[in-house]
GUMAR-647058 format. One record per residue (C-alpha): residue in one letter; x, y negated, z negated. Coordinates in steps of 0.5 Angstrom, whole numbers, padded with zeros to 4 digits, always signed. Example, Ala and Ser with C-alpha at 12.3 -4.5 7.8 and 13.67 -1.06 7.14 Angstrom:
a+0025+0009-0016s+0027+0002-0014
end
This chain:
x+0000+0000+0000x+0006-0005-0001x+0008-0005+0006x+0001-0008+0008x-0002-0011+0002x-0003-0018+0006x-0006-0014+0011x-0011-0011+0006x-0013-0017+0003x-0014-0020+0010x-0019-0014+0012x-0022-0014+0005x-0024-0021+0005x-0027-0020+0013x-0031-0015+0010x-0033-0019+0004x-0035-0024+0009x-0039-0020+0014x-0043-0016+0008x-0045-0022+0003x-0046-0027+0009x-0048-0023+0015x-0042-0026+0020x-0036-0023+0022x-0029-0026+0022x-0022-0023+0025x-0019-0021+0019x-0012-0024+0022x-0015-0031+0021x-0016-0030+0014x-0010-0035+0010x-0007-0031+0005x-0001-0034+0001x+0003-0033-0005x+0000-0036-0012x+0004-0042-0013x+0008-0042-0020x+0004-0046-0024x-0003-0042-0023x-0005-0035-0026x-0005-0030-0020x-0001-0027-0015x-0004-0028-0008x-0009-0033-0006x-0015-0033-0001x-0016-0040+0002x-0024-0039+0002x-0025-0046+0005x-0027-0043+0012x-0032-0039+0010x-0036-0044+0005x-0041-0046+0012x-0042-0039+0013x-0044-0037+0006x-0048-0044+0005x-0046-0045-0002x-0041-0048-0006x-0033-0047-0006x-0033-0044-0012x-0039-0039-0011x-0037-0037-0005x-0030-0035-0008x-0033-0032-0014x-0037-0027-0010x-0031-0026-0005x-0027-0025-0011x-0032-0020-0015x-0032-0016-0008x-0025-0016-0008x-0024-0014-0015x-0029-0008-0014x-0026-0005-0007x-0018-0006-0008x-0015-0001-0014x-0010-0006-0015x-0013-0012-0017x-0014-0013-0024x-0017-0020-0025x-0018-0027-0021x-0020-0034-0022x-0023-0039-0017x-0020-0047-0017x-0024-0050-0012x-0023-0047-0006x-0017-0043-0008x-0019-0035-0010x-0013-0033-0014x-0012-0026-0015x-0008-0022-0020x-0005-0015-0019x-0005-0010-0024x+0002-0008-0027x+0001-0001-0025x+0001-0003-0018x+0008-0007-0019x+0010+0000-0022x+0009+0003-0016x+0011-0002-0012x+0018-0002-0015x+0019+0005-0015x+0017+0006-0007x+0022+0001-0006x+0028+0004-0010x+0026+0010-0008x+0026+0008+0000x+0033+0007+0003x+0030+0004+0009x+0025-0001+0006x+0023-0007+0010x+0025-0003+0016x+0019-0001+0022x+0018+0006+0024x+0019+0006+0032x+0014+0002+0036x+0015+0005+0043x+0018-0002+0046x+0025-0003+0049x+0028-0010+0049x+0034-0013+0052x+0038-0018+0048x+0043-0022+0053x+0048-0026+0048x+0055-0029+0049x+0056-0030+0057x+0063-0033+0057x+0067-0035+0062x+0074-0032+0064x+0077-0039+0064x+0078-0040+0056x+0077-0037+0050x+0071-0036+0046x+0069-0043+0042x+0065-0045+0037x+0059-0046+0041x+0060-0038+0043x+0060-0037+0036x+0053-0039+0035x+0051-0036+0041x+0054-0029+0039x+0051-0029+0032x+0044-0031+0033x+0044-0026+0039x+0047-0021+0034x+0043-0022+0029x+0037-0022+0033x+0038-0015+0036x+0039-0013+0029x+0033-0016+0026x+0029-0013+0033x+0032-0006+0031x+0029-0006+0024x+0022-0009+0026x+0022-0002+0031x+0025-0003+0038x+0030+0000+0042x+0035-0005+0043x+0039-0006+0049x+0045-0011+0047x+0048-0014+0054x+0052-0019+0056x+0054-0022+0063x+0061-0025+0064x+0062-0031+0068x+0068-0028+0072x+0068-0032+0078x+0067-0039+0082x+0072-0045+0082x+0073-0046+0074x+0076-0039+0074x+0081-0041+0080x+0083-0047+0077x+0085-0043+0071x+0089-0038+0076x+0091-0043+0081x+0095-0047+0075x+0098-0041+0073x+0101-0039+0080x+0103-0047+0081x+0106-0048+0073x+0106-0041+0070x+0113-0038+0072x+0110-0031+0071x+0108-0033+0063x+0104-0027+0060x+0101-0026+0053x+0107-0021+0052x+0113-0026+0054x+0109-0032+0050x+0106-0029+0045x+0100-0032+0046x+0093-0029+0046x+0091-0027+0053x+0085-0031+0053x+0088-0037+0050x+0094-0037+0054x+0089-0037+0061x+0085-0043+0057x+0091-0047+0056x+0092-0046+0064x+0085-0049+0065x+0086-0055+0061x+0093-0056+0065x+0089-0056+0071x+0084-0061+0068x+0091-0065+0066x+0094-0065+0072x+0088-0066+0077x+0087-0072+0072x+0093-0075+0073x+0092-0074+0081x+0086-0078+0081x+0089-0084+0077x+0094-0084+0082x+0089-0084+0088x+0085-0089+0085x+0091-0094+0085x+0092-0092+0092x+0091-0096+0098x+0086-0090+0100x+0083-0091+0093x+0082-0098+0093x+0079-0098+0100x+0074-0094+0098x+0072-0097+0092x+0071-0104+0096x+0067-0101+0101x+0063-0096+0096x+0062-0100+0090x+0055-0103+0088x+0056-0111+0086x+0054-0109+0078x+0060-0103+0078x+0066-0104+0075x+0072-0101+0078x+0072-0096+0072x+0065-0094+0073x+0065-0093+0080x+0071-0088+0079x+0068-0084+0074x+0062-0083+0077x+0066-0082+0084x+0070-0076+0080x+0067-0070+0083x+0066-0073+0090x+0073-0074+0090x+0075-0067+0087x+0071-0065+0093x+0073-0069+0099x+0080-0072+0097x+0083-0068+0092x+0090-0064+0094x+0089-0059+0088x+0081-0059+0089x+0083-0057+0096x+0087-0051+0093x+0082-0049+0089x+0077-0048+0095x+0082-0044+0099x+0083-0039+0093x+0075-0039+0092x+0074-0037+0099x+0080-0031+0099x+0077-0028+0093x+0070-0028+0096x+0074-0025+0103x+0077-0020+0099x+0085-0023+0099x+0089-0017+0096x+0094-0022+0092x+0088-0026+0090x+0084-0021+0087x+0090-0018+0084x+0092-0025+0081x+0085-0025+0079x+0084-0018+0075x+0090-0019+0072x+0089-0026+0068x+0081-0023+0067x+0084-0017+0064x+0088-0022+0060x+0082-0026+0057x+0078-0019+0056x+0083-0017+0051x+0083-0023+0048x+0075-0023+0048x+0075-0016+0045x+0079-0018+0039x+0075-0024+0037x+0068-0020+0038x+0072-0015+0033x+0073-0020+0028x+0066-0023+0029x+0063-0016+0028x+0059-0017+0034x+0059-0011+0040x+0055-0010+0046x+0052-0004+0050x+0052-0006+0057x+0056-0011+0060x+0055-0014+0067x+0060-0018+0071x+0057-0024+0075x+0063-0022+0081x+0058-0016+0081x+0051-0019+0081x+0053-0026+0084x+0050-0024+0092x+0044-0021+0088x+0037-0024+0090x+0037-0025+0097x+0032-0019+0098x+0028-0022+0093x+0028-0028+0096x+0026-0024+0103x+0020-0021+0098x+0018-0028+0096x+0018-0031+0103x+0014-0025+0105x+0009-0026+0100x+0008-0033+0101x+0011-0035+0094x+0018-0039+0098x+0018-0043+0103x+0023-0045+0109x+0025-0052+0110x+0027-0054+0117x+0034-0054+0115x+0034-0046+0114x+0034-0047+0106x+0028-0044+0102x+0025-0046+0096x+0019-0045+0091x+0014-0051+0090x+0012-0051+0082x+0010-0058+0082x+0003-0055+0080x+0006-0053+0073x+0010-0059+0073x+0017-0056+0075x+0017-0059+0082x+0020-0056+0087x+0026-0051+0087x+0031-0049+0092x+0032-0041+0092x+0037-0040+0097x+0041-0046+0101x+0041-0047+0109x+0048-0043+0109x+0044-0037+0107x+0049-0038+0101x+0046-0037+0093x+0044-0041+0088x+0044-0040+0081x+0037-0038+0080x+0038-0033+0086x+0043-0029+0082x+0039-0029+0076x+0033-0027+0080x+0037-0021+0082x+0040-0019+0076x+0033-0019+0071x+0031-0014+0077x+0038-0010+0076x+0036-0010+0069x+0029-0007+0069x+0031-0002+0073x+0037+0000+0069x+0034+0000+0063x+0026-0001+0063x+0026-0006+0057x+0019-0009+0057x+0023-0015+0053x+0028-0019+0056x+0031-0024+0051x+0036-0029+0053x+0040-0032+0048x+0042-0040+0052x+0043-0047+0049x+0038-0052+0051x+0042-0055+0056x+0039-0049+0060x+0031-0050+0058x+0029-0052+0065x+0033-0047+0068x+0030-0041+0065x+0023-0044+0065x+0023-0044+0072x+0027-0037+0073x+0021-0034+0069x+0016-0038+0073x+0018-0035+0079x+0019-0028+0077x+0012-0028+0075x+0010-0031+0081x+0013-0026+0084x+0010-0020+0081x+0015-0017+0077x+0013-0012+0072x+0018-0015+0067x+0016-0022+0067x+0011-0023+0062x+0017-0020+0057x+0021-0025+0058x+0024-0030+0053x+0030-0035+0053x+0032-0036+0046x+0034-0043+0046x+0039-0046+0041x+0042-0053+0040x+0049-0054+0041x+0054-0055+0035x+0058-0060+0033x+0063-0061+0028x+0063-0067+0023x+0068-0070+0027x+0064-0070+0034x+0062-0067+0040x+0068-0062+0043x+0070-0063+0050x+0073-0056+0054x+0077-0060+0059x+0081-0065+0054x+0083-0058+0050x+0079-0061+0044x+0074-0055+0043x+0075-0051+0037x+0077-0044+0039x+0073-0038+0035x+0079-0035+0033x+0081-0042+0030x+0075-0042+0026x+0075-0035+0023x+0082-0037+0021x+0080-0043+0018x+0074-0040+0014x+0078-0035+0011x+0083-0039+0009x+0079-0044+0005x+0075-0038+0002x+0082-0035+0000x+0083-0042-0004x+0077-0042-0007x+0078-0034-0009x+0085-0036-0012x+0082-0041-0016x+0076-0037-0019x+0079-0030-0019x+0084-0025-0021x+0084-0021-0015x+0090-0017-0013x+0093-0019-0006x+0090-0014-0002x+0083-0014-0005x+0084-0022-0004x+0085-0021+0003x+0079-0017+0005x+0075-0021+0001x+0077-0027+0003x+0075-0024+0010x+0069-0022+0008x+0067-0029+0005x+0069-0033+0010x+0066-0030+0015x+0060-0029+0011x+0060-0036+0010x+0061-0038+0017x+0056-0034+0020x+0050-0036+0015x+0051-0042+0016x+0050-0042+0023x+0044-0037+0023x+0040-0041+0017x+0038-0046+0022x+0033-0046+0026x+0036-0044+0033x+0032-0050+0036x+0036-0055+0032x+0043-0058+0034x+0047-0057+0028x+0054-0060+0025x+0058-0055+0023x+0062-0056+0016x+0067-0051+0014x+0069-0053+0007x+0061-0054+0006x+0060-0047+0009x+0064-0044+0003x+0061-0047-0003x+0059-0042-0008x+0054-0047-0011x+0050-0049-0005x+0045-0046+0001x+0051-0041+0003x+0053-0034+0004x+0058-0034-0001x+0052-0036-0006x+0048-0030-0004x+0055-0025-0004x+0056-0027-0011x+0049-0025-0013x+0050-0018-0010x+0057-0017-0013x+0053-0020-0020x+0048-0015-0019x+0053-0009-0017x+0057-0011-0024x+0050-0011-0028x+0049-0004-0025x+0056-0001-0026x+0056-0003-0033x+0049+0001-0034x+0053+0006-0031x+0058+0006-0036x+0054+0005-0041x+0050+0011-0039x+0043+0007-0040x+0037+0011-0040x+0032+0008-0034x+0026+0013-0035x+0022+0008-0040x+0022+0003-0035x+0015+0005-0033x+0013+0003-0040x+0015-0004-0039x+0008-0008-0037x+0009-0015-0040x+0012-0018-0034x+0016-0025-0035x+0014-0031-0029x+0021-0030-0026x+0020-0022-0026x+0014-0023-0023x+0017-0028-0018x+0022-0023-0016x+0017-0017-0015x+0013-0022-0010x+0019-0024-0007x+0021-0016-0005x+0014-0015-0003x+0015-0021+0002x+0021-0018+0005x+0018-0013+0011x+0014-0019+0013x+0019-0023+0014x+0023-0019+0018x+0017-0018+0022x+0016-0026+0023x+0024-0026+0024x+0023-0021+0030x+0017-0024+0033x+0019-0031+0033x+0026-0029+0035x+0029-0033+0029x+0034-0030+0025x+0034-0036+0020x+0028-0034+0017x+0031-0028+0014x+0037-0032+0012x+0033-0037+0008x+0029-0031+0005x+0036-0028+0003x+0038-0035-0001x+0031-0036-0004x+0032-0028-0007x+0038-0029-0009x+0036-0036-0012x+0030-0033-0016x+0035-0027-0019x+0040-0033-0022x+0034-0036-0025x+0032-0029-0027x+0039-0028-0030x+0038-0034-0034x+0031-0034-0037x+0031-0026-0039x+0036-0022-0042x+0038-0015-0040x+0043-0011-0044x+0041-0015-0051x+0034-0014-0049x+0028-0012-0055x+0026-0005-0053x+0029+0000-0048x+0023-0001-0043x+0025-0008-0042x+0032-0006-0041x+0031+0000-0036x+0026-0004-0032x+0030-0010-0031x+0036-0006-0029x+0031-0002-0024x+0029-0010-0022x+0036-0012-0021x+0038-0005-0016x+0032-0007-0012x+0034-0013-0011x+0041-0012-0010x+0038-0007-0004x+0034-0012+0000x+0040-0017-0001x+0044-0012+0002x+0039-0010+0008x+0038-0017+0009x+0045-0020+0009x+0047-0013+0014x+0042-0015+0019x+0046-0022+0019x+0052-0018+0020x+0054-0021+0013x+0059-0016+0009x+0058-0016+0001x+0066-0016-0003x+0066-0011-0008x+0069-0017-0013x+0069-0024-0012
end
């Protein structure tokens, strides 16, 4: 019953309204909330929606519905009505049975398999640079969402598409070819993805220098004189003109385009260099993913998928979903849903991003037959995914109704926004190193851990701090990541929750050492407010998991864990365990502590956060 008490109450209220007043209401519409701490009760039903149906005052209708529930639901021992709110009090026997069921269920909160399969795509990096702070938020959202969906009963496929081709990748390759002098990760001692990223930044610096020289050249000044608008300064004109300069005038730009054409033509030397440098990057990525504790079931590569989608374009033309313009380009008109017209194939027959994404979506469905596909991508791509999903719907793809864009806001540091081309991005590896070091500094001050223990605890605490800080924020919100704030043992942080778990484990170890008899626990009936709050919080755990899965929002679970830890700290201060007045009190509080620790371990585990043995 504990798994569905809210649904039980909703169904019972719907039955009460029908039997008492002859009106049918949807059980799912019944509002049931935890009773506020300053009122007597465990759960509160909002009666106002049924006053009109009952044609009676709120207190009268509430009393009638309350009497019906008390008679028909064994767990309810009392009720009271305050204005339009019906407060229900569950019996001690109910709570005792609930607590025992949590303790004996090693999978408490997890749902049975629901027969649905979902793919979660996350990370999706480019192979011209290391993973950075933005990728960390992406990875942690994707990994925790996939874990939560698994706990909610889905079969989950974790996927990544690697953007391993194109102009940006050729920039790194060209810079290494021109300036690298054969440098390798082995010869330099630099991690492979960092080495390749260094050459991408080097290319951008060389390109910037070339552009600055060109601006002052006779050709550049003549172009400015001819093309600039009267209100444009020279600085603003050249800032806006940069991309066109790169495509039409830059010597480095011409070399990059030539390299891309050679790659697409299958030139052996170009492909060999591409495989070599991408190989360095993949080795680096794997180390970063391992340090973050994330992994994938399936990898897709843009080099394999960038030509996909042209058959879908032909299908769309035949179905009248797309139309061809006079220049031969193919478009879709989405103006009826506010998205304007969108090109899906260029006039020269080459693909655009959405062409590839159409093909990749179909390929993934054929590979795994998932009925849900979740794309974890920053909110800069909101329009792109709205268009992609609408096009797939119009094409009649069988999976189109199950597509979801887990859109998230960008991450900034307290110092401001990062810029890849200027080399000011915070690499994921450096971030992990920094939070681990901050955790180590903290532990040195407050613990007596031995060196080996200290290193392991620092790693778990630092990563726990990083992960929790990223995940606790609703994905749609832009966020500022503050490393020092993330490791605070007193704030809304991962280490605060980890400390709660360590404290609980210490209590349980002491109880085991003292051979405390837990059998009298069932005799304890006089619950203290702090104990009741913990029981209600434990009761909410399965529902929180289902909400987090339904909304693709791990922050629900992160904040639940924080509130549960905070409630345990309150319990710790408000009641005594080992000096309890009676054996039943001590035994019950130890069992309650064990249940809280069990749920915290479960919830934090789904967020990818490990609990250290000691802190």
